[in-house]
ZADO-1210 file (C-alpha; in nm, 4 decimals, padded with zeros to 6 digits):
<atoms>
<atom x="-03.2216" y="-01.4722" z="02.5810" code="MET" pos="1"/>
<atom x="-02.9590" y="-01.7359" z="02.5656" code="LYS" pos="2"/>
<atom x="-02.9685" y="-01.7164" z="02.1800" code="ARG" pos="3"/>
<atom x="-02.9261" y="-01.3677" z="02.1904" code="ARG" pos="4"/>
<atom x="-02.6341" y="-01.3889" z="02.4399" code="SER" pos="5"/>
<atom x="-02.4601" y="-01.6411" z="02.2080" code="LEU" pos="6"/>
<atom x="-02.4841" y="-01.4097" z="01.9123" code="GLY" pos="7"/>
<atom x="-02.3239" y="-01.1312" z="02.1040" code="VAL" pos="8"/>
<atom x="-02.0512" y="-01.3568" z="02.2176" code="LEU" pos="9"/>
<atom x="-01.9933" y="-01.4801" z="01.8716" code="LEU" pos="10"/>
<atom x="-01.9606" y="-01.1142" z="01.7383" code="ILE" pos="11"/>
<atom x="-01.7349" y="-01.0236" z="02.0071" code="CYS" pos="12"/>
<atom x="-01.5125" y="-01.3290" z="01.9502" code="LEU" pos="13"/>
<atom x="-01.5140" y="-01.2301" z="01.5612" code="GLY" pos="14"/>
<atom x="-01.4047" y="-00.8722" z="01.6475" code="LEU" pos="15"/>
<atom x="-01.1220" y="-00.9986" z="01.8565" code="VAL" pos="16"/>
<atom x="-01.0121" y="-01.2199" z="01.5828" code="GLY" pos="17"/>
<atom x="-01.0094" y="-00.9191" z="01.3361" code="LEU" pos="18"/>
<atom x="-00.8165" y="-00.7154" z="01.5872" code="ILE" pos="19"/>
<atom x="-00.5559" y="-00.9912" z="01.6341" code="GLY" pos="20"/>
<atom x="-00.5292" y="-01.0192" z="01.2474" code="THR" pos="21"/>
<atom x="-00.5022" y="-00.6239" z="01.2322" code="ALA" pos="22"/>
<atom x="-00.2363" y="-00.6414" z="01.4909" code="TRP" pos="23"/>
<atom x="-00.0166" y="-00.8984" z="01.3372" code="ALA" pos="24"/>
<atom x="-00.0319" y="-00.7111" z="00.9977" code="TYR" pos="25"/>
<atom x="00.0918" y="-00.4008" z="01.1676" code="THR" pos="26"/>
<atom x="00.3416" y="-00.5787" z="01.3733" code="ALA" pos="27"/>
<atom x="00.5345" y="-00.7036" z="01.0684" code="ARG" pos="28"/>
<atom x="00.8494" y="-00.5760" z="00.9428" code="PRO" pos="29"/>
<atom x="00.8739" y="-00.2554" z="00.7394" code="SER" pos="30"/>
<atom x="00.7845" y="-00.2592" z="00.3700" code="PRO" pos="31"/>
<atom x="01.1523" y="-00.2522" z="00.2997" code="GLN" pos="32"/>
<atom x="01.2066" y="-00.5824" z="00.4791" code="GLN" pos="33"/>
<atom x="00.9160" y="-00.7772" z="00.4017" code="PRO" pos="34"/>
<atom x="00.8681" y="-01.1290" z="00.5299" code="PRO" pos="35"/>
<atom x="01.0268" y="-01.3854" z="00.2726" code="ALA" pos="36"/>
<atom x="00.8610" y="-01.5486" z="00.0856" code="PRO" pos="37"/>
<atom x="00.5516" y="-01.3630" z="00.2051" code="TRP" pos="38"/>
<atom x="00.3571" y="-01.5977" z="00.3727" code="SER" pos="39"/>
<atom x="00.2356" y="-01.3594" z="00.6570" code="TRP" pos="40"/>
<atom x="00.1714" y="-01.4694" z="00.9805" code="ALA" pos="41"/>
<atom x="-00.2020" y="-01.3436" z="00.9781" code="PRO" pos="42"/>
<atom x="-00.2628" y="-01.5926" z="00.7009" code="LEU" pos="43"/>
<atom x="-00.2746" y="-01.8910" z="00.9516" code="THR" pos="44"/>
<atom x="-00.5033" y="-01.6794" z="01.1872" code="SER" pos="45"/>
<atom x="-00.7849" y="-01.7174" z="00.9358" code="ILE" pos="46"/>
<atom x="-00.7358" y="-02.0696" z="00.9175" code="GLY" pos="47"/>
<atom x="-00.5381" y="-02.1531" z="00.6131" code="ARG" pos="48"/>
<atom x="-00.2167" y="-02.0374" z="00.4781" code="ALA" pos="49"/>
<atom x="-00.1266" y="-01.9685" z="00.1141" code="THR" pos="50"/>
<atom x="00.2342" y="-01.9593" z="00.0444" code="ALA" pos="51"/>
<atom x="00.2797" y="-01.7329" z="-00.2583" code="CYS" pos="52"/>
<atom x="00.6422" y="-01.6405" z="-00.3344" code="HIS" pos="53"/>
<atom x="00.6473" y="-01.2518" z="-00.4281" code="VAL" pos="54"/>
<atom x="00.9790" y="-01.1554" z="-00.6070" code="PRO" pos="55"/>
<atom x="01.1718" y="-00.8319" z="-00.5196" code="THR" pos="56"/>
<atom x="00.9402" y="-00.5719" z="-00.6534" code="LEU" pos="57"/>
<atom x="01.1081" y="-00.2524" z="-00.8228" code="PRO" pos="58"/>
<atom x="01.0331" y="00.1007" z="-00.7089" code="GLY" pos="59"/>
<atom x="00.8484" y="00.2126" z="-00.3847" code="GLN" pos="60"/>
<atom x="00.6273" y="-00.1046" z="-00.2654" code="THR" pos="61"/>
<atom x="00.2943" y="-00.0431" z="-00.1051" code="ILE" pos="62"/>
<atom x="00.1439" y="-00.3365" z="00.1058" code="ASP" pos="63"/>
<atom x="-00.2209" y="-00.3429" z="00.0510" code="VAL" pos="64"/>
<atom x="-00.4662" y="-00.5705" z="00.2289" code="VAL" pos="65"/>
<atom x="-00.8272" y="-00.6493" z="00.1076" code="LEU" pos="66"/>
<atom x="-01.0630" y="-00.7659" z="00.3613" code="THR" pos="67"/>
<atom x="-01.4304" y="-00.8950" z="00.4054" code="ASP" pos="68"/>
<atom x="-01.6107" y="-01.0158" z="00.7182" code="MET" pos="69"/>
<atom x="-01.5887" y="-01.3690" z="00.5698" code="GLY" pos="70"/>
<atom x="-01.5443" y="-01.6725" z="00.8046" code="ARG" pos="71"/>
<atom x="-01.5719" y="-01.6369" z="01.1678" code="MET" pos="72"/>
<atom x="-01.5283" y="-01.9138" z="01.4237" code="MET" pos="73"/>
<atom x="-01.3837" y="-02.1787" z="01.1981" code="GLY" pos="74"/>
<atom x="-01.6306" y="-02.1685" z="00.9195" code="GLY" pos="75"/>
<atom x="-01.9599" y="-01.9969" z="01.0174" code="GLY" pos="76"/>
<atom x="-02.0511" y="-01.6983" z="00.8012" code="VAL" pos="77"/>
<atom x="-02.1260" y="-01.3955" z="00.9819" code="MET" pos="78"/>
<atom x="-02.4190" y="-01.2032" z="00.8153" code="GLY" pos="79"/>
<atom x="-02.4671" y="-00.8115" z="00.8353" code="GLY" pos="80"/>
<atom x="-02.1550" y="-00.7636" z="01.0285" code="GLY" pos="81"/>
<atom x="-01.9409" y="-00.4622" z="00.9814" code="MET" pos="82"/>
<atom x="-01.5694" y="-00.3439" z="01.0170" code="MET" pos="83"/>
<atom x="-01.4910" y="-00.0729" z="01.2496" code="GLY" pos="84"/>
<atom x="-01.5703" y="00.1984" z="01.0353" code="ASP" pos="85"/>
<atom x="-01.9061" y="00.0571" z="00.9264" code="GLY" pos="86"/>
<atom x="-01.7959" y="-00.1045" z="00.6236" code="ARG" pos="87"/>
<atom x="-01.8530" y="-00.4491" z="00.5252" code="MET" pos="88"/>
<atom x="-01.5245" y="-00.4820" z="00.3213" code="MET" pos="89"/>
<atom x="-01.2194" y="-00.2716" z="00.3048" code="SER" pos="90"/>
<atom x="-00.8986" y="-00.1793" z="00.1459" code="VAL" pos="91"/>
<atom x="-00.6156" y="-00.0854" z="00.3644" code="THR" pos="92"/>
<atom x="-00.2640" y="00.0243" z="00.2784" code="THR" pos="93"/>
<atom x="00.0560" y="00.0463" z="00.4871" code="ASN" pos="94"/>
<atom x="00.1376" y="00.4171" z="00.3592" code="VAL" pos="95"/>
<atom x="-00.1051" y="00.6968" z="00.2319" code="SER" pos="96"/>
<atom x="00.1265" y="00.8691" z="00.0125" code="SER" pos="97"/>
<atom x="00.4409" y="00.7828" z="-00.2062" code="VAL" pos="98"/>
<atom x="00.6695" y="00.9667" z="-00.4330" code="PRO" pos="99"/>
<atom x="00.6036" y="00.9752" z="-00.8088" code="ALA" pos="100"/>
<atom x="00.7642" y="00.7252" z="-01.0204" code="GLY" pos="101"/>
<atom x="00.7780" y="00.3480" z="-01.0326" code="GLU" pos="102"/>
<atom x="00.5312" y="00.1984" z="-00.7640" code="VAL" pos="103"/>
<atom x="00.4853" y="-00.1686" z="-00.6864" code="SER" pos="104"/>
<atom x="00.1660" y="-00.2717" z="-00.5115" code="PHE" pos="105"/>
<atom x="00.1846" y="-00.6082" z="-00.3252" code="ARG" pos="106"/>
<atom x="-00.1772" y="-00.7154" z="-00.2655" code="VAL" pos="107"/>
<atom x="-00.2894" y="-00.9768" z="-00.0055" code="TRP" pos="108"/>
<atom x="-00.6389" y="-01.1063" z="00.0090" code="ASN" pos="109"/>
<atom x="-00.7121" y="-01.1535" z="00.3870" code="ALA" pos="110"/>
<atom x="-01.0671" y="-01.2291" z="00.3273" code="GLY" pos="111"/>
<atom x="-01.2948" y="-01.5167" z="00.2476" code="MET" pos="112"/>
<atom x="-01.3869" y="-01.3954" z="-00.0863" code="MET" pos="113"/>
<atom x="-01.2154" y="-01.3301" z="-00.4090" code="VAL" pos="114"/>
<atom x="-01.1094" y="-00.9839" z="-00.4449" code="HIS" pos="115"/>
<atom x="-00.8895" y="-00.7627" z="-00.6761" code="GLU" pos="116"/>
<atom x="-00.7133" y="-00.4385" z="-00.6654" code="LEU" pos="117"/>
<atom x="-00.7696" y="-00.1828" z="-00.9588" code="VAL" pos="118"/>
<atom x="-00.5785" y="00.1612" z="-00.9406" code="VAL" pos="119"/>
<atom x="-00.7899" y="00.4784" z="-01.0756" code="LEU" pos="120"/>
<atom x="-00.7649" y="00.8395" z="-01.0891" code="PRO" pos="121"/>
<atom x="-00.9359" y="00.9859" z="-00.7937" code="LEU" pos="122"/>
<atom x="-01.2554" y="01.1584" z="-00.8864" code="LEU" pos="123"/>
<atom x="-01.3318" y="01.5081" z="-00.7578" code="PRO" pos="124"/>
<atom x="-01.5790" y="01.4127" z="-00.4998" code="GLY" pos="125"/>
<atom x="-01.3159" y="01.1752" z="-00.3184" code="GLY" pos="126"/>
<atom x="-01.2550" y="00.8107" z="-00.2497" code="ALA" pos="127"/>
<atom x="-01.5925" y="00.6033" z="-00.2669" code="GLY" pos="128"/>
<atom x="-01.7904" y="00.8536" z="-00.4749" code="THR" pos="129"/>
<atom x="-01.7794" y="00.6713" z="-00.8097" code="ARG" pos="130"/>
<atom x="-02.1354" y="00.5917" z="-00.9673" code="PRO" pos="131"/>
<atom x="-02.2354" y="00.2277" z="-00.9455" code="ILE" pos="132"/>
<atom x="-02.3779" y="00.0871" z="-01.2415" code="GLY" pos="133"/>
<atom x="-02.6393" y="-00.1944" z="-01.3033" code="ARG" pos="134"/>
<atom x="-02.3986" y="-00.4505" z="-01.2710" code="ASP" pos="135"/>
<atom x="-02.2920" y="-00.3388" z="-00.9120" code="SER" pos="136"/>
<atom x="-01.9638" y="-00.2223" z="-01.0491" code="GLN" pos="137"/>
<atom x="-01.8038" y="00.1193" z="-01.1125" code="VAL" pos="138"/>
<atom x="-01.6459" y="00.2397" z="-01.4719" code="SER" pos="139"/>
<atom x="-01.2724" y="00.1476" z="-01.4855" code="GLU" pos="140"/>
<atom x="-01.2330" y="00.4223" z="-01.7493" code="THR" pos="141"/>
<atom x="-00.8635" y="00.5428" z="-01.7141" code="GLY" pos="142"/>
<atom x="-00.7530" y="00.2386" z="-01.5105" code="SER" pos="143"/>
<atom x="-00.3890" y="00.2684" z="-01.4586" code="ILE" pos="144"/>
<atom x="-00.3498" y="-00.0949" z="-01.3739" code="GLY" pos="145"/>
<atom x="-00.4545" y="-00.3849" z="-01.1547" code="GLU" pos="146"/>
<atom x="-00.3457" y="-00.6762" z="-00.9363" code="ALA" pos="147"/>
<atom x="-00.6118" y="-00.9637" z="-00.9784" code="SER" pos="148"/>
<atom x="-00.3826" y="-01.2801" z="-01.0508" code="ASN" pos="149"/>
<atom x="-00.3519" y="-01.5299" z="-00.7495" code="SER" pos="150"/>
<atom x="00.0057" y="-01.5778" z="-00.6770" code="CYS" pos="151"/>
<atom x="00.1088" y="-01.3929" z="-00.9789" code="GLY" pos="152"/>
<atom x="00.1559" y="-01.0475" z="-01.1495" code="GLU" pos="153"/>
<atom x="-00.1093" y="-00.8242" z="-01.3090" code="GLY" pos="154"/>
<atom x="-00.4649" y="-00.9067" z="-01.4233" code="THR" pos="155"/>
<atom x="-00.6470" y="-01.2389" z="-01.4019" code="SER" pos="156"/>
<atom x="-00.9760" y="-01.3618" z="-01.2522" code="GLU" pos="157"/>
<atom x="-00.9386" y="-01.2280" z="-00.9191" code="GLY" pos="158"/>
<atom x="-00.7001" y="-01.3021" z="-00.5866" code="ILE" pos="159"/>
<atom x="-00.7950" y="-01.6001" z="-00.4235" code="ALA" pos="160"/>
<atom x="-00.8643" y="-01.5888" z="-00.0375" code="PRO" pos="161"/>
<atom x="-00.5200" y="-01.6042" z="00.1333" code="GLY" pos="162"/>
<atom x="-00.3395" y="-01.5428" z="-00.1713" code="ALA" pos="163"/>
<atom x="-00.1258" y="-01.2535" z="-00.2877" code="VAL" pos="164"/>
<atom x="-00.1073" y="-01.0555" z="-00.6309" code="SER" pos="165"/>
<atom x="00.1407" y="-00.7852" z="-00.7508" code="TRP" pos="166"/>
<atom x="00.1668" y="-00.5241" z="-01.0137" code="VAL" pos="167"/>
<atom x="00.4234" y="-00.2489" z="-01.0739" code="THR" pos="168"/>
<atom x="00.3040" y="00.0739" z="-01.2330" code="LEU" pos="169"/>
<atom x="00.4418" y="00.4165" z="-01.3221" code="GLN" pos="170"/>
<atom x="00.2391" y="00.6723" z="-01.1405" code="LEU" pos="171"/>
<atom x="00.2371" y="01.0612" z="-01.2137" code="ALA" pos="172"/>
<atom x="00.1900" y="01.3168" z="-00.9216" code="PRO" pos="173"/>
<atom x="-00.1615" y="01.3308" z="-00.8401" code="GLY" pos="174"/>
<atom x="-00.4503" y="01.1490" z="-00.6311" code="HIS" pos="175"/>
<atom x="-00.5407" y="00.8029" z="-00.6979" code="TYR" pos="176"/>
<atom x="-00.8267" y="00.5483" z="-00.5736" code="GLU" pos="177"/>
<atom x="-00.7482" y="00.1947" z="-00.4987" code="LEU" pos="178"/>
<atom x="-01.0545" y="-00.0311" z="-00.5197" code="ILE" pos="179"/>
<atom x="-01.2078" y="-00.3732" z="-00.5469" code="CYS" pos="180"/>
<atom x="-01.4316" y="-00.3660" z="-00.8546" code="ASN" pos="181"/>
<atom x="-01.5954" y="-00.7102" z="-00.8395" code="LEU" pos="182"/>
<atom x="-01.9762" y="-00.6748" z="-00.8294" code="PRO" pos="183"/>
<atom x="-02.1078" y="-00.5288" z="-00.5022" code="GLY" pos="184"/>
<atom x="-01.7584" y="-00.4697" z="-00.3463" code="HIS" pos="185"/>
<atom x="-01.6917" y="-00.1092" z="-00.4000" code="TYR" pos="186"/>
<atom x="-02.0298" y="-00.0368" z="-00.2465" code="ALA" pos="187"/>
<atom x="-01.9559" y="-00.2378" z="00.0361" code="ALA" pos="188"/>
<atom x="-01.6299" y="-00.0175" z="00.1119" code="GLY" pos="189"/>
<atom x="-01.3655" y="-00.1516" z="-00.0837" code="MET" pos="190"/>
<atom x="-01.1934" y="00.1927" z="-00.1777" code="PHE" pos="191"/>
<atom x="-00.9057" y="00.3836" z="-00.0285" code="ILE" pos="192"/>
<atom x="-00.7239" y="00.6923" z="-00.1509" code="GLU" pos="193"/>
<atom x="-00.3508" y="00.7197" z="-00.2489" code="LEU" pos="194"/>
<atom x="-00.1470" y="01.0378" z="-00.2895" code="ASP" pos="195"/>
<atom x="00.1273" y="01.0526" z="-00.5015" code="VAL" pos="196"/>
<atom x="00.3667" y="01.3536" z="-00.4672" code="GLN" pos="197"/>
</atoms>
């Protein structure tokens, strides 16, 4: 009984930490006035801070946060837990739609695993409906671009935990899906729709 109570307590404390990080993210200044040099307060709430200097980005800027259950209570891994919406991992943005044209994505990895952001045209079935291949990834055919360079712009090996990456793209009007396509991450819930008007 004591072991079960301790498990419930640890899960509750982990949820409080996640809520605190989400609150700190939503309480930050608007995207037009991002904190400089983009070392967000939530970075310290997960036990480490990576100071990535992000230059002033052109066009409309979208803040993207990539999360996973990762570390809990200073180092223990929480297995089998889920985000509030039932997902193991997630992609969140500060806006759901933007005007067409030049759009910059400023992407923070708030998780404990390496992640990336890939921008794809939305399939007719909606976000989260892409077929997953044997490699536990989805096809990136038609990719518009990606941010996967720790503390840098564009494509590389992935965004390290606590780091930021960015990319600027020209987006035509339409519907897009923002995903992490590292093996298993899409299936775990790392996708969100973005509408471009």
